[in-house]
C-alpha positions as CSV (number, residue, x, y, z in Angstrom):
1,M,0.0,0.0,0.0
2,K,1.2,3.5,-0.8
3,P,1.6,5.8,2.3
4,L,-1.3,8.0,3.0
5,T,-1.3,11.5,4.5
6,E,-3.7,12.6,7.2
7,Q,-5.5,14.8,4.6
8,Q,-5.9,11.9,2.2
9,I,-7.3,9.7,5.0
10,R,-9.8,12.3,6.2
11,A,-11.0,12.9,2.6
12,A,-11.4,9.1,2.0
13,F,-14.1,8.4,4.5
14,V,-17.3,7.1,2.9
15,N,-19.5,6.4,5.8
16,C,-19.4,9.5,8.0
17,T,-19.8,13.2,7.5
18,K,-17.0,15.6,6.6
19,G,-17.3,17.1,10.1
20,E,-17.0,13.6,11.7
21,A,-14.0,12.8,9.5
22,K,-12.4,16.1,10.5
23,R,-12.7,15.4,14.2
24,L,-11.7,11.7,14.3
25,A,-8.4,10.6,15.7
26,V,-5.9,9.8,12.9
27,P,-2.6,8.2,13.9
28,R,0.2,10.6,14.4
29,D,2.8,8.0,13.4
30,L,1.9,7.7,9.8
31,A,5.5,8.1,8.6
32,D,6.6,5.2,10.9
33,R,4.0,2.7,9.6
34,P,5.3,-0.4,7.7
35,W,3.5,0.7,4.5
36,D,5.2,-2.0,2.3
37,D,3.6,-4.6,4.5
38,L,0.1,-3.1,4.8
39,D,-2.9,-4.0,2.7
40,Y,-4.8,-1.5,4.7
41,L,-4.2,1.0,7.5
42,G,-6.2,0.1,10.6
43,W,-6.3,1.8,13.9
44,R,-8.3,2.2,17.1
45,D,-9.1,5.5,18.7
46,P,-7.1,5.7,22.0
47,Q,-9.7,8.0,23.6
48,A,-12.7,5.7,22.6
49,P,-11.5,2.1,22.3
50,D,-14.8,0.9,20.8
51,R,-14.1,3.1,17.7
52,A,-11.9,1.8,15.0
53,Y,-11.1,3.0,11.5
54,L,-9.5,1.5,8.4
55,A,-8.2,3.0,5.1
56,V,-7.5,1.1,2.0
57,E,-6.6,1.9,-1.6
58,L,-9.1,0.2,-4.0
59,D,-9.1,0.8,-7.7
60,G,-6.4,3.5,-7.3
61,R,-8.1,5.6,-4.8
62,P,-8.2,5.6,-1.0
63,R,-11.4,4.6,0.8
64,A,-11.8,4.8,4.6
65,L,-14.4,3.4,7.0
66,Q,-15.5,4.3,10.4
67,L,-16.1,1.2,12.5
68,R,-17.5,0.4,16.0
69,A,-16.3,-2.7,17.9
70,T,-19.1,-4.4,19.7
71,A,-18.8,-5.1,23.4
72,S,-19.8,-8.7,23.0
73,G,-16.8,-11.0,22.9
74,W,-14.4,-8.8,25.0
75,G,-12.5,-10.9,27.4
76,Q,-13.7,-14.2,25.9
77,S,-11.0,-16.9,25.5
78,R,-12.6,-19.0,22.8
79,R,-10.9,-19.0,19.4
80,S,-12.4,-16.9,16.7
81,M,-11.4,-16.4,13.1
82,C,-11.0,-13.0,11.3
83,T,-13.1,-12.9,8.2
84,M,-10.5,-10.7,6.4
85,C,-7.2,-12.6,6.9
86,L,-8.5,-16.0,8.2
87,T,-6.2,-15.8,11.3
88,T,-7.6,-17.4,14.5
89,H,-7.2,-15.7,17.8
90,S,-8.0,-16.4,21.4
91,G,-10.1,-13.4,22.2
92,G,-8.4,-11.3,19.5
93,V,-11.3,-11.0,17.0
94,S,-14.1,-8.4,17.4
95,L,-17.3,-7.9,15.5
96,M,-16.7,-4.5,13.8
97,V,-19.8,-2.7,12.6
98,A,-19.7,0.0,9.9
99,P,-22.6,2.3,9.2
100,K,-23.5,2.0,5.5
101,A,-22.6,5.0,3.3
102,G,-25.2,7.6,2.4
103,R,-28.9,7.5,3.2
104,A,-28.9,3.9,4.3
105,G,-26.4,4.7,7.0
106,Q,-28.3,7.8,8.1
107,Q,-31.3,5.5,8.5
108,G,-29.2,3.2,10.9
109,N,-28.3,0.4,8.5
110,S,-24.9,-1.1,9.0
111,V,-22.6,-4.0,7.9
112,G,-20.6,-6.1,10.3
113,A,-17.6,-8.4,10.0
114,Y,-15.3,-10.3,12.5
115,I,-11.9,-8.6,12.2
116,C,-8.7,-8.8,14.1
117,R,-9.2,-6.6,17.1
118,D,-5.9,-4.8,16.5
119,L,-6.6,-4.4,12.8
120,A,-3.2,-5.9,11.9
121,C,-4.5,-8.5,9.4
122,S,-1.7,-7.6,6.9
123,L,1.0,-8.3,9.5
124,Y,-0.6,-11.6,10.6
125,V,-0.8,-12.8,6.9
126,R,2.9,-12.0,6.3
127,G,4.1,-13.5,9.6
128,R,5.3,-10.1,10.9
129,R,3.0,-10.4,14.0
130,D,2.3,-13.6,15.9
131,A,-1.2,-14.5,17.0
132,G,-0.1,-17.5,18.9
133,A,0.0,-21.3,18.4
134,G,-2.5,-22.5,15.8
135,A,-3.3,-19.0,14.6
136,R,-2.6,-19.7,11.0
137,L,-4.1,-22.7,9.3
138,H,-1.8,-24.7,7.1
139,E,-2.5,-23.8,3.6
140,T,-0.9,-24.7,0.3
141,I,-1.4,-21.4,-1.3
142,T,1.4,-18.8,-1.7
143,L,1.9,-15.7,0.4
144,E,0.8,-13.6,-2.6
145,E,-2.4,-15.6,-2.9
146,K,-3.1,-15.1,0.9
147,I,-2.5,-11.4,0.5
148,A,-4.8,-11.3,-2.6
149,R,-7.5,-13.1,-0.6
150,T,-7.3,-10.7,2.3
151,V,-7.5,-7.7,-0.1
152,A,-10.5,-9.3,-1.9
153,N,-12.2,-9.9,1.5
154,L,-11.6,-6.3,2.5
155,A,-12.8,-5.0,-0.9
156,A,-16.0,-7.0,-0.5
157,F,-16.6,-5.5,2.9
158,V,-16.1,-2.0,1.6
159,A,-18.5,-2.8,-1.3
160,K,-21.2,-3.8,1.2
161,V,-20.7,-0.6,3.2
162,T,-20.9,1.6,0.0
163,A,-23.7,-0.4,-1.7
């Protein structure tokens, strides 16, 4: 993924108002992120841990989503699988809910997906972050195919939010 600036990220939000995008917490360490290893930029709001955000480049342009992590599942120790990167975690996956874009979102419609709680799918897929024993299923596909699958899953989620 190409590095994104704070301005590009704020302009890329598809499921919140311009005012909300202007006020949300964007990471201050954008220059220090491992952009070459990221399929998307994901972060949690340190002031509001139930708020999360992700930004991705699809079809040559950035798209960003506002998410809310549901309270259910916090502190659970059973294993769950992320629907983006297919990594299993003990208590490390949260249901993330995104308001739909446009009128549907204003009417309260949303889309949810189980995503790595720390939004580090890209790093788990590449083996740069360890989710513990048994976190990655043995697969015969290549790393490039795993990355492509993660990006496709993410693109499908963004498409549901913007539909």
